[in-house]
N, C-alpha and C positions, 0 to 999 in steps of 0.2 A: 568513118570520120577518124582519120589517123592524126598523128601528132602535127603534121604540117598544116592541117586545115583548122586546128583549134586556136582561135584567137578570141579576144574579148567580145567582139560583136557576135561571133558564132555561139559563144557561151551564153550571152544574154538572150539570144533568140531561142536557144534550147531551153533555158530556164522559163521563158515566157510560154513555150509550148507545154512544158510540164505543168505549169500553173493553170493553164486553160484546158488541160486534158488532151492535147494533141500528141503528146509524147509521154510514154509511161516512165515512171521513176526508174524501173528496172533498166529500160533501154538507155536512159540518161546515165545511169551508173556505169553501164557497160561501155558507153561511148567515152566517158571520162577515164575509165580504167584503161581503155585502149590508148588514151592520150597520155597515160602515165600518172594520173592522179589517184591517190588512195581513197579508201572509204571514208575516213574522218573528214577529209577535205570536201568530198562530194556531199557528205551529210551536212556540213556547215553551209555549203553553198545552197543546198535545198532549203535548209532552215531559214537562212537569211532572206531567201527569195519568197518564202511562204509556200513552197512546194512540198514541204514535209510535214504538213499539218495532220495530226491524227484525227480520227473520227470523233465527233463529240460523244461524251459519255451519256448513256441513258440515265434517267432518274432512278435512284435506288428504290427498290421495292420494299415497302414496309409491311410485313405480315401482320394480320389482325389477331392471330393466335399462334401459340408455339407450334412449330412444325407446319406452318401455313405457307411455306414456299420462300422464295427469295434466293439470294446468293449463298452458296454453300462454301464455307471457308474451313479448311483443315490445317491445323498447325502441326507441322512435323519437323523433326530435327534435320532430316535429309529429304530432299525432293524426290518424288518417284521418277523413274526413268522410262518405264514401259506400262502400258495399260492392257496389253494382251495377257490373258490369264495363263497361257502356257509358257510364256517366256519371262515371267516375273522372277526377280532375283532376290527377293527378301520381303520383310515385313512392310517396308515402305511401299513397294509395288502392290503387294497383296491387299493392303488396307485400302488403297485408292481403287483397285480393280473391283472391289466389292460394290462400289457405287454403280458400276456398269454390268457386272456379271454376278448374279446371285447363284450360290451353290445349291445343290440338292439338300445338303445338311451342313450345319455349322457346329463347331465345338462350343459347349457351354462352359461356364466357369468351373463347374464341378468335374469336368473331364468327360462327360457324356456328350452325345450328339443330339441336336435338336433339328427336326425337319424345317427347311426353309421353303424350297420349292416342292419338295417331295410331300406327298400327302401323309405318309407314315414311313418310319424306318423299318427295314426288314429285321425280324427277330424270330427266335425259336418259339417264343411265347405266342406270337401271332400266327405261327405256322408258315412264315414266308422265308425261313432259312431251314435247310436240311439239318438233321440231328448231328451230322458230322461236320457241319459248317461249310460244305462245299458249294451250296447254292441256295 
């Protein structure tokens, strides 16, 4: 659908196809981009025709007790960029990664480590670390 075939009738037909599911919004955007129209114009056309309607929101979950489930909201100064634990770039990423990836041990406020997934931490006292600390 090049520039020479894009007229008002063609545009109206394409919008009707998008509205009824015969044409994807992605394909519609691609066709209009090929005709020289930018994203804001295409978005306005889809919105005016009713083809850019978002999915309806589900009802909010109301927990019956504290920690009983529902939407998790985290207020942070800067949004996280990566959820992969090996490629995180700072506290913002590491904070959110903890929701998905639990560590074997985590630091406690007093500077010691507390087991999370590990059953116990290796120590000389328990006999799980060599006297020279090598294993």
